[in-house]
C-alpha positions as CSV (number, residue, x, y, z in Angstrom):
1,M,20.5,-41.5,-0.4
2,V,16.8,-41.9,-0.9
3,M,16.7,-42.3,-4.6
4,Q,19.1,-45.3,-4.5
5,F,17.7,-46.7,-1.4
6,F,14.5,-47.1,-3.1
7,R,15.8,-48.2,-6.2
8,R,17.7,-51.3,-4.4
9,E,14.4,-52.0,-2.4
10,A,12.0,-51.8,-5.4
11,Q,12.3,-55.5,-6.2
12,A,12.1,-56.9,-2.6
13,A,9.1,-54.6,-1.8
14,A,5.7,-56.2,-2.1
15,A,2.8,-54.2,-4.0
16,V,0.5,-53.0,-1.2
17,P,-2.9,-52.5,-3.1
18,E,-5.1,-49.7,-1.4
19,H,-8.6,-50.6,-0.8
20,K,-10.7,-48.1,1.4
21,A,-14.6,-48.5,1.8
22,S,-16.5,-46.9,4.6
23,A,-19.8,-49.1,5.9
24,T,-22.0,-45.9,5.8
25,G,-20.9,-45.3,2.3
26,R,-24.4,-46.7,0.9
27,V,-26.2,-44.4,3.6
28,A,-24.4,-41.4,2.5
29,A,-25.1,-41.9,-0.9
30,F,-28.8,-41.3,-0.4
31,G,-28.1,-38.4,1.8
32,S,-26.3,-36.6,-0.9
33,A,-29.1,-36.3,-3.4
34,G,-29.5,-32.9,-4.8
35,R,-26.1,-32.0,-3.7
36,V,-23.3,-30.6,-5.7
37,A,-20.7,-33.5,-6.0
38,W,-17.2,-31.9,-6.0
39,S,-13.9,-34.2,-6.6
40,P,-11.6,-35.0,-3.8
41,R,-8.9,-31.8,-3.1
42,D,-6.2,-34.1,-2.1
43,T,-2.8,-33.8,-4.4
44,V,-3.3,-37.4,-5.7
45,S,-6.8,-37.0,-6.8
46,L,-6.4,-33.5,-8.2
47,T,-3.5,-34.9,-10.1
48,R,-5.3,-37.7,-11.7
49,T,-8.5,-35.7,-12.4
50,G,-6.4,-32.6,-13.7
51,Y,-3.1,-33.3,-15.4
52,A,-3.7,-36.9,-16.2
53,G,-7.4,-36.3,-17.0
54,N,-7.9,-32.5,-18.3
55,P,-6.6,-31.4,-21.3
56,V,-6.7,-27.8,-20.3
57,V,-4.7,-28.4,-17.0
58,H,-2.1,-30.7,-18.8
59,R,-1.2,-28.2,-21.2
60,C,-1.2,-24.9,-18.9
61,V,1.4,-27.2,-16.6
62,K,3.3,-28.2,-19.4
63,M,3.6,-25.0,-20.9
64,I,4.7,-23.4,-17.9
65,A,7.0,-26.0,-16.7
66,E,8.8,-26.3,-20.0
67,A,9.2,-22.8,-20.7
68,A,10.6,-22.1,-17.2
69,A,13.1,-24.9,-17.1
70,S,14.6,-24.0,-20.7
71,L,15.3,-20.5,-19.6
72,P,19.2,-20.1,-19.7
73,L,20.8,-19.5,-16.1
74,V,23.6,-17.4,-15.3
75,L,25.8,-17.5,-12.1
76,Q,27.4,-14.5,-10.6
77,D,28.4,-13.1,-7.5
78,S,29.3,-9.5,-6.2
79,A,32.2,-9.4,-8.7
80,Q,31.9,-11.3,-11.4
81,R,29.6,-13.6,-13.6
82,Y,30.9,-17.1,-14.0
83,D,31.2,-19.0,-17.4
84,T,32.6,-22.2,-15.6
85,H,31.9,-23.2,-11.9
86,P,31.2,-26.3,-10.2
87,L,27.9,-25.2,-9.3
88,L,26.9,-24.5,-12.9
89,S,28.4,-28.0,-13.8
90,L,26.1,-29.3,-11.2
91,V,22.9,-27.6,-12.6
92,R,23.6,-28.4,-16.0
93,R,24.1,-32.2,-15.2
94,P,22.3,-32.4,-11.7
95,N,22.3,-36.7,-12.1
96,P,23.0,-39.4,-14.8
97,A,19.5,-39.7,-15.6
98,Q,18.3,-36.1,-16.1
99,G,19.6,-32.5,-17.5
100,K,18.9,-29.1,-16.3
101,A,15.6,-29.0,-18.5
102,E,14.3,-32.5,-17.2
103,L,15.3,-31.8,-13.4
104,F,13.5,-28.2,-13.7
105,E,10.6,-29.3,-15.5
106,A,9.9,-32.1,-12.7
107,L,10.3,-29.3,-10.1
108,Y,8.1,-26.9,-11.6
109,G,5.3,-29.4,-12.5
110,H,5.4,-30.6,-8.8
111,L,5.3,-27.1,-7.7
112,L,2.1,-26.2,-9.8
113,L,0.3,-29.3,-9.2
114,S,0.8,-29.7,-5.5
115,G,1.9,-26.2,-4.2
116,D,5.2,-27.9,-3.0
117,A,8.6,-29.0,-4.5
118,Y,11.5,-31.0,-3.1
119,V,15.1,-31.7,-4.1
120,E,17.4,-34.0,-2.6
121,A,21.3,-33.5,-2.3
122,V,23.3,-36.5,-2.7
123,A,27.0,-36.0,-1.0
124,G,29.8,-36.0,-3.5
125,A,33.6,-35.8,-3.2
126,G,33.7,-32.1,-2.7
127,L,31.7,-29.4,-1.0
128,L,28.8,-29.1,-3.2
129,P,26.5,-32.1,-3.7
130,G,27.4,-35.2,-6.4
131,E,23.8,-35.4,-7.7
132,L,20.3,-33.4,-7.4
133,H,17.1,-35.2,-7.5
134,V,13.4,-34.1,-7.1
135,L,11.4,-35.9,-5.0
136,R,7.5,-36.8,-5.3
137,S,5.7,-33.9,-3.4
138,D,3.0,-36.3,-2.5
139,R,5.3,-38.5,-0.8
140,M,6.8,-36.1,1.4
141,Q,6.1,-35.3,4.9
142,V,6.9,-32.4,7.0
143,I,8.0,-32.9,10.6
144,P,7.5,-29.9,12.7
145,G,9.7,-29.2,15.9
146,A,8.5,-27.9,19.2
147,D,8.7,-24.1,17.7
148,G,6.7,-25.1,14.5
149,W,9.7,-25.3,11.9
150,P,10.5,-28.1,10.0
151,V,13.2,-30.2,11.7
152,A,12.9,-33.2,9.4
153,Y,10.8,-34.4,6.2
154,D,9.8,-38.3,5.7
155,Y,9.9,-39.7,2.3
156,V,7.2,-42.2,2.5
157,V,6.6,-45.3,-0.1
158,A,4.0,-47.7,0.8
159,S,5.2,-49.0,4.2
160,R,8.6,-47.9,3.7
161,K,9.9,-44.3,4.9
162,H,13.1,-42.5,4.9
163,R,13.6,-39.3,7.2
164,F,15.7,-36.4,6.1
165,D,17.3,-34.3,9.0
166,V,17.5,-30.7,8.1
167,T,18.4,-29.1,11.5
168,G,22.3,-28.7,9.7
169,E,23.6,-25.9,8.1
170,A,23.4,-27.6,4.7
171,P,19.9,-29.5,4.8
172,P,20.2,-32.4,2.6
173,V,16.6,-31.2,1.1
174,C,15.4,-28.2,-0.5
175,H,11.7,-27.5,0.1
176,I,10.1,-24.8,-2.2
177,R,6.5,-24.0,-1.6
178,A,3.8,-22.0,-3.1
179,F,2.2,-19.1,-0.5
180,H,-0.7,-20.6,1.6
181,P,-2.4,-18.0,3.7
182,Q,-3.9,-20.8,6.0
183,D,-0.9,-23.6,5.8
184,D,2.4,-23.2,7.9
185,H,4.0,-26.0,6.2
186,Y,2.6,-26.8,2.8
187,G,1.8,-24.6,0.0
188,L,-1.3,-23.7,-2.3
189,S,-1.2,-25.0,-5.8
190,P,-3.2,-23.3,-8.9
191,L,-4.7,-26.6,-9.6
192,Q,-6.3,-26.5,-6.1
193,A,-7.7,-23.0,-6.7
194,A,-8.9,-24.3,-9.9
195,A,-10.6,-27.2,-8.5
196,Q,-14.3,-26.1,-9.0
197,A,-13.6,-25.0,-12.6
198,L,-12.0,-28.5,-13.2
199,D,-14.9,-30.4,-12.2
200,V,-17.2,-28.1,-14.4
201,H,-15.0,-28.8,-17.4
202,N,-14.8,-32.5,-16.9
203,A,-18.5,-32.8,-16.1
204,A,-19.2,-30.8,-19.4
205,S,-16.8,-33.7,-21.2
206,R,-18.6,-36.3,-19.8
207,W,-21.9,-35.1,-20.8
208,S,-20.6,-34.4,-24.5
209,K,-19.5,-38.1,-24.4
210,A,-22.9,-39.2,-23.4
211,L,-24.9,-37.4,-26.0
212,L,-22.3,-38.8,-28.4
213,D,-23.2,-42.2,-27.5
214,N,-27.0,-41.3,-28.1
215,A,-26.3,-40.6,-31.7
216,A,-25.2,-37.0,-30.9
217,R,-29.2,-36.4,-30.7
218,P,-31.1,-35.2,-27.6
219,S,-33.4,-37.8,-26.0
220,G,-37.2,-37.9,-26.8
221,A,-40.5,-39.6,-25.5
222,I,-42.5,-42.7,-26.4
223,I,-46.2,-41.7,-25.8
224,Y,-48.9,-44.2,-25.6
225,K,-52.3,-43.6,-27.0
226,G,-54.9,-46.3,-26.1
227,P,-58.2,-46.6,-27.5
228,D,-59.9,-43.4,-27.3
229,G,-57.2,-42.1,-25.7
230,A,-57.6,-44.0,-22.5
231,G,-55.8,-46.7,-21.1
232,G,-52.1,-47.7,-20.4
233,L,-49.5,-50.2,-21.1
234,S,-49.6,-53.4,-19.1
235,S,-46.2,-54.2,-16.8
236,D,-45.4,-56.8,-19.5
237,Q,-45.6,-54.3,-22.4
238,Y,-43.8,-51.6,-20.2
239,D,-40.6,-54.2,-19.6
240,R,-40.5,-55.6,-23.3
241,L,-40.6,-51.9,-24.7
242,V,-37.5,-50.8,-22.4
243,I,-35.7,-53.9,-23.1
244,E,-36.2,-53.3,-27.0
245,M,-35.2,-49.9,-26.7
246,E,-32.1,-50.7,-24.9
247,A,-31.2,-53.3,-27.2
248,H,-31.8,-52.1,-30.4
249,H,-32.2,-48.1,-30.1
250,Q,-29.4,-47.0,-27.9
251,G,-25.8,-46.4,-28.3
252,A,-23.5,-45.2,-31.0
253,R,-23.9,-48.4,-33.3
254,N,-27.5,-48.1,-33.3
255,A,-27.4,-44.6,-34.9
256,G,-30.0,-43.8,-37.4
257,R,-31.7,-47.2,-37.1
258,P,-35.5,-46.9,-37.9
259,M,-37.8,-47.3,-35.2
260,L,-40.9,-49.5,-35.3
261,L,-43.6,-48.8,-33.3
262,E,-47.2,-50.4,-32.7
263,G,-50.1,-50.7,-30.8
264,G,-50.8,-46.9,-30.2
265,L,-47.0,-45.7,-29.8
266,D,-46.0,-42.7,-30.9
267,W,-42.5,-41.2,-30.8
268,K,-42.0,-37.6,-30.0
269,P,-38.3,-36.2,-30.3
270,M,-37.2,-33.6,-27.9
271,G,-34.9,-30.7,-28.9
272,F,-32.0,-28.9,-27.0
273,S,-33.4,-27.0,-24.2
274,P,-31.6,-23.5,-23.7
275,S,-29.5,-25.3,-20.9
276,D,-28.1,-27.5,-23.3
277,M,-27.3,-24.9,-25.9
278,E,-25.5,-23.2,-23.5
279,F,-23.4,-26.2,-22.2
280,Q,-20.4,-25.6,-24.7
281,Q,-20.2,-21.8,-23.6
282,T,-20.0,-23.2,-19.8
283,K,-17.1,-25.5,-20.7
284,E,-15.1,-22.6,-22.8
285,S,-15.9,-20.6,-19.3
286,A,-14.5,-23.3,-17.1
287,A,-11.6,-23.5,-19.8
288,R,-10.8,-19.8,-19.2
289,E,-11.1,-19.9,-15.4
290,I,-8.5,-22.8,-15.2
291,A,-6.0,-20.8,-17.5
292,L,-6.7,-17.9,-15.5
293,A,-5.5,-19.8,-12.1
294,F,-2.1,-20.7,-14.0
295,G,-1.4,-17.5,-15.4
296,V,-1.7,-18.8,-19.1
297,P,-3.2,-16.5,-21.5
298,P,-6.1,-18.4,-23.1
299,M,-5.4,-17.1,-26.3
300,L,-2.3,-19.2,-26.1
301,L,-4.3,-22.4,-25.4
302,G,-6.6,-21.8,-28.3
303,I,-9.8,-21.0,-26.1
304,P,-12.6,-19.0,-28.2
305,G,-14.0,-15.8,-27.0
306,D,-10.9,-14.4,-25.5
307,A,-9.6,-10.9,-26.8
308,T,-7.6,-9.9,-23.7
309,F,-4.5,-9.4,-25.9
310,A,-4.4,-7.7,-29.3
311,N,-2.2,-10.4,-31.3
312,Y,-0.3,-13.8,-30.3
313,Q,3.1,-12.1,-29.4
314,E,1.5,-9.8,-27.0
315,A,0.0,-12.7,-25.1
316,N,3.2,-14.8,-25.3
317,R,5.3,-11.7,-23.8
318,A,2.7,-11.5,-21.2
319,F,3.0,-15.1,-20.5
320,Y,6.9,-14.9,-20.2
321,R,6.4,-11.7,-18.1
322,L,3.6,-12.4,-15.7
323,T,3.7,-16.2,-15.1
324,V,7.1,-17.7,-16.1
325,L,9.9,-15.3,-14.7
326,P,8.2,-14.6,-11.5
327,L,8.2,-18.3,-11.1
328,A,11.8,-19.1,-12.3
329,T,13.3,-16.4,-10.5
330,R,12.0,-17.4,-7.5
331,V,12.6,-21.1,-7.5
332,V,16.0,-20.7,-9.0
333,A,16.9,-18.0,-6.4
334,Q,15.8,-20.6,-3.6
335,V,17.9,-23.3,-5.1
336,S,21.1,-21.3,-5.3
337,D,20.7,-20.2,-2.0
338,W,20.4,-23.5,-0.5
339,L,23.6,-24.7,-3.0
340,S,25.5,-21.8,-1.6
341,D,25.1,-23.4,2.1
342,F,27.1,-26.3,0.7
343,A,29.9,-24.2,-1.3
344,G,30.4,-21.7,1.8
345,E,29.9,-18.7,-0.6
346,A,27.2,-16.3,-1.6
347,M,26.1,-17.2,-5.2
348,E,23.3,-16.0,-7.4
349,L,21.9,-18.1,-9.9
350,K,19.2,-16.4,-11.9
351,P,17.5,-16.5,-15.6
352,D,19.3,-14.6,-18.2
353,L,16.7,-12.4,-19.6
354,D,18.7,-11.2,-22.5
355,Q,18.5,-15.0,-24.0
356,V,14.8,-15.1,-24.0
357,P,13.2,-14.8,-27.5
358,A,10.0,-14.0,-26.2
359,L,11.8,-10.7,-24.4
360,A,14.1,-9.8,-27.1
361,A,12.3,-6.5,-28.3
362,E,11.6,-5.5,-25.0
363,R,15.5,-6.2,-23.5
364,S,16.6,-4.5,-26.9
365,E,14.7,-1.5,-25.6
366,V,15.9,-1.4,-21.8
367,W,19.7,-1.8,-23.5
368,R,19.0,1.7,-25.9
369,R,17.6,3.4,-23.1
370,V,20.4,2.4,-20.4
371,G,23.0,2.8,-23.0
372,E,21.8,6.3,-24.0
373,A,21.4,7.5,-20.2
374,G,24.6,9.8,-20.1
375,F,24.1,11.0,-16.5
376,L,24.6,7.4,-15.4
377,T,28.0,6.1,-14.5
378,D,29.1,2.7,-16.2
379,A,28.9,1.0,-12.6
380,E,25.1,2.3,-12.5
381,K,24.3,1.1,-16.1
382,R,25.6,-2.4,-15.1
383,S,23.7,-2.4,-12.1
384,L,20.6,-1.6,-13.9
385,L,21.3,-4.2,-16.5
386,G,21.7,-6.9,-13.7
387,L,25.1,-7.3,-14.4
388,P,28.1,-7.7,-11.6
389,A,30.3,-4.7,-11.0
390,L,33.6,-4.2,-12.4
391,S,36.7,-4.5,-10.7
392,E,39.3,-1.6,-11.1
393,A,41.3,-4.0,-13.4
394,A,38.8,-4.6,-15.7
395,N,37.9,-0.4,-15.9
396,G,41.6,-0.1,-16.9
397,E,42.0,2.2,-13.8
398,P,45.6,2.4,-11.8
399,G,46.3,-0.8,-10.3
400,D,45.4,-3.0,-13.7
401,G,49.0,-4.2,-14.0
């Protein structure tokens, strides 16, 4: 399949450098003066400036993906819950290079960063696939049919392309996408919604770095006072002054170096303006907006100024209940429905809430309340707890032999 195909062709394929330039780039640069400069909104650029270049985005994606991938899963149908099953074995060891946690962490990561996630099924000896692989979402292209529904997916690497036909009963690719109100084929990621806050946070970090390079001090002004307060510097004097300032008094290595001024020159330091003093608050506000877009309580990220939750434990429980579990439940359900098409039987794969430490107190209360409800039958109690119904034999009723 595609992963093995590109492994075989990797050594033979020549690297194709990308170099794009516009003939009107220099002209457009002058026309954009005074306008807000936002970073590109494509998946590759957002992933580079966000996940690979911003600590808040990186931590949010990593927290959600690792927490969702580590959730224990249970497999059941309408009659029983399985301890051993070929589908469980496939999920626990999807391919020789990855386990369940690695596969699902990559799956959730792509979904959070691009709004789309793709899983490839490699044919095996039995009904179920022999291997499962997560495909890079930035390399996938949806091919819609005449009615608008996808009929194929193209996996493109440089000049090479592999097409997956998904018109059969058991398609070789499972496409999981986030809700997008204005796109029929691709999802909207939290990173796209947080793109403006991401630009603000990155710009604030660059400003802080520039300030550190200037000895962590604001700039100042050199005032020239000629005889009787009149006159000005000649061109040669001005150029010499600029060169000496750049060579001897700028940069971290020149921090604290004394300045020797002559000929009526006077140094006047400038303090921080109110806007400079609020820059750190702006950065923290942008970090909170990024965390809000991903659904991570800012308290868990160590962002100051957030008092939404009374304590860390409450914030962690809200993180699992409002972010991790909805995401994991929806993704795992779609994967199990897709794999059920291969098996030819309806199977349900879902997170086991009773094994999540963050929800232990909450689940204990649910079990207590359901257990004490005497007006409920055993079948109703099992249904409320998410357990499969017991057969007559398991209930010890007539016919148990």
